[in-house]
C-alpha positions in Angstrom: 50.2 53.1 -2.3 52.0 50.7 -4.7 52.3 48.1 -1.9 48.7 48.5 -0.9 47.6 48.2 -4.5 49.7 45.0 -4.9 48.0 43.4 -1.8 44.6 44.6 -3.1 45.2 42.9 -6.4 46.3 39.7 -4.6 43.2 39.8 -2.4 40.9 40.3 -5.4 42.6 37.5 -7.3 42.2 35.1 -4.3 38.6 36.1 -4.0 38.0 35.5 -7.7 39.6 32.0 -7.4 37.5 31.2 -4.4 34.3 32.3 -6.2 35.1 30.1 -9.2 35.6 27.1 -6.9 32.5 27.8 -4.9 30.3 25.6 -7.1 32.0 23.1 -9.5 31.0 20.3 -11.9 32.9 17.1 -12.2 32.6 13.3 -12.4 33.0 10.7 -9.7 36.5 9.3 -9.9 36.5 7.0 -6.9 33.9 5.9 -4.2 34.7 4.8 -0.7 31.5 3.1 0.5 32.9 2.6 4.1 33.2 6.3 4.7 30.5 7.4 2.3 32.9 9.7 0.5 33.9 10.2 -3.2 36.8 11.7 -5.1 35.6 14.0 -7.9 37.6 14.7 -11.1 37.4 18.2 -12.3 39.3 18.5 -15.6 42.8 17.1 -14.8 42.5 17.7 -11.1 41.1 15.1 -8.5 39.7 16.3 -5.2 40.2 14.7 -1.8 37.5 12.4 -0.4 34.3 14.4 -0.1 31.0 13.4 1.5 27.9 13.2 -0.6 24.5 14.7 0.3 21.8 12.3 1.5 18.1 12.9 2.5 18.5 11.7 6.1 21.5 10.6 8.2 20.4 10.4 11.9 17.7 8.1 13.4 16.1 7.8 10.0 18.6 7.1 7.3 18.7 6.8 3.5 21.4 5.4 1.3 22.0 6.0 -2.4 25.6 6.0 -3.3 27.1 7.7 -6.4 28.9 5.6 -9.0 32.2 6.1 -10.8 31.7 8.2 -13.9 28.6 10.0 -12.5 28.4 13.7 -13.2 28.0 15.6 -9.9 27.9 19.1 -8.5 30.3 20.1 -5.7 29.7 22.9 -3.2 33.0 24.2 -1.6 32.5 26.6 1.4 34.7 29.7 1.0 36.0 28.1 -2.3 38.0 25.5 -0.4 37.4 22.2 -2.2 38.9 20.2 0.6 35.8 21.1 2.6 33.5 20.4 -0.4 30.2 18.5 -0.3 28.8 16.6 -3.3 25.3 18.0 -3.6 23.9 15.6 -6.2 23.9 14.3 -9.7 23.1 16.0 -13.0 21.8 14.8 -16.4 24.0 15.6 -19.4 23.5 15.8 -23.1 27.0 14.4 -23.5 27.3 10.8 -24.7 29.9 10.2 -22.0 27.3 10.7 -19.3 23.8 9.3 -18.6 21.0 11.7 -19.6 17.3 11.6 -19.1 16.6 9.3 -22.0 18.4 6.5 -20.1 15.8 6.8 -17.4 12.7 7.6 -19.5 13.4 5.5 -22.5 11.7 2.2 -23.3 12.8 -0.9 -21.4 12.0 -4.6 -21.2 8.6 -4.3 -19.5 7.8 -0.6 -19.9 7.3 1.9 -22.6 9.0 5.2 -23.6 7.6 8.0 -21.4 5.5 10.4 -23.5 4.4 12.8 -20.8 7.6 13.4 -18.9 6.0 15.9 -16.6 3.6 13.4 -15.1 5.9 10.5 -14.6 8.2 9.8 -11.6 10.6 6.9 -12.4 13.6 5.3 -10.7 15.4 2.9 -13.1 18.3 0.7 -11.9 21.2 -0.7 -13.7 19.8 -4.2 -14.0 16.6 -2.9 -15.5 14.5 -2.8 -12.3 12.1 0.1 -12.2 9.7 1.9 -9.8 7.3 4.3 -11.5 4.2 6.4 -10.8 2.2 8.1 -13.5 0.0 10.7 -12.0 -2.0 11.2 -15.2 -2.8 7.5 -15.7 -2.8 6.8 -12.0 -0.6 3.8 -12.4 2.0 2.7 -9.9 4.5 0.2 -11.5 7.1 -1.9 -9.7 9.2 -4.2 -12.0 12.1 -6.5 -11.2 13.6 -8.3 -14.2 15.1 -11.7 -14.5 18.4 -10.9 -16.3 21.3 -13.0 -17.4 19.6 -16.2 -16.4 19.4 -15.1 -12.8 16.6 -17.1 -11.2 16.6 -15.2 -7.8 14.8 -12.0 -8.9 12.3 -11.4 -6.1 10.0 -8.8 -4.6 9.8 -9.2 -0.8 7.3 -7.5 1.6 7.9 -8.2 5.3 5.9 -7.0 8.3 6.6 -8.0 11.9 2.9 -7.6 12.6 -0.2 -7.1 10.3 -0.4 -6.4 6.6 -3.6 -4.9 5.2 -4.2 -4.9 1.5 -7.4 -3.3 0.2 -8.6 -3.2 -3.4 -11.6 -1.1 -4.4 -12.2 -2.9 -7.6 -11.0 -6.1 -9.4 -7.8 -7.9 -8.4 -5.9 -10.2 -10.7 -3.1 -12.5 -9.6 -1.1 -14.4 -12.3 1.5 -16.9 -11.2 3.8 -18.3 -13.9 4.9 -21.3 -11.7 3.8 -22.7 -8.3 1.9 -20.7 -5.7 2.3 -21.6 -2.0 0.2 -20.0 0.8 1.1 -21.0 4.4 -1.1 -19.9 7.3 0.0 -20.7 10.8 -3.5 -20.2 12.3 -7.0 -19.8 10.9 -7.8 -18.9 7.3 -11.1 -17.2 6.5 -12.3 -16.3 3.0 -15.5 -14.3 2.6 -17.0 -14.0 -0.9 -20.0 -11.8 -1.7 -21.1 -13.7 -4.7 -19.9 -16.8 -6.6 -16.6 -18.6 -6.2 -15.1 -20.6 -9.1 -12.0 -22.8 -8.9 -10.7 -24.4 -12.1 -7.7 -26.5 -12.6 -6.2 -28.0 -15.8 -5.1 -31.0 -13.8 -5.8 -32.1 -10.3 -7.3 -30.4 -7.2 -6.5 -31.8 -3.8 -8.2 -30.7 -0.6 -6.9 -32.2 2.7 -7.5 -31.5 6.4 -5.7 -33.0 9.4 -9.0 -32.8 11.3 -12.5 -32.2 10.1 -13.5 -31.1 6.6 -16.9 -29.6 6.2 -18.9 -28.8 3.0 -22.1 -26.9 3.6 -24.6 -25.3 1.3 -28.2 -25.0 0.3 -27.4 -27.5 -2.5 -24.2 -29.5 -3.1 -23.5 -31.2 -6.4 -20.6 -33.5 -7.2 -20.3 -34.9 -10.7 -17.7 -36.7 -12.7 -17.6 -36.2 -16.5 -15.5 -39.2 -17.4 -14.8 -41.4 -14.4 -15.9 -42.5 -11.0 -16.6 -40.7 -7.7 -15.1 -42.5 -4.7 -15.9 -41.8 -1.1 -14.0 -43.8 1.5 -14.0 -43.7 5.3 -11.7 -45.4 7.7 -14.5 -45.6 10.2 -18.3 -45.3 9.7 -19.7 -43.7 6.6 -23.1 -42.1 7.2 -25.6 -40.9 4.7 -28.4 -38.8 6.1 -31.2 -37.4 4.0 -35.0 -37.3 3.5 -34.5 -39.5 0.5 -31.4 -41.5 -0.5 -31.5 -43.2 -3.9 -29.2 -44.9 -6.3 -29.7 -44.8 -10.0 -28.0 -46.8 -12.7 
């Protein structure tokens, strides 16, 4: 009976140890991006390389790697940490870890989130942010120009068509040059008036024909001449053609 009791105590002790290691908290100590694995530090002990959980990893794939110092949760089947899987990251109130205020706090181009329940935000280390506010119905995408880096860009690419539809007003503000290149035809349909203003020059050029058509066409110069030149014949057709000093 004594021997049996001894083995029973050992089995109970082993079971308790396995249960305590079943789910553990730690911080990422090392990241191997080639194998998509991390070493996790739990107290004074560092695990072997463990895979981290991702949303999809077959025909459709996602990638969001943990970083060194990130607080994570580890699930160890049967309490064996060598078979552990990093389930994901956790916020912390500790100053040594990033907590929710690092994500929802004010930034260069966005404000402190007041209604945290309604906002979904992803904030990156360089200050870039993707946010949707379901109460205000605002989707916000922001890429900063940090440390004098002039290559901050947002790129949208489609091998075929792109369809953009706006049910109300659209405003496009360009801080520098704007360049639109169309390989084939360009058609603009406007239901009402169209106004083009320039603080400097406006140039319109066509390799072939250029046509202006309307019920009434007016060209006026407020402070200079109007010049019309043709390399061949210049024709003026009208019911009345007059010149006035």
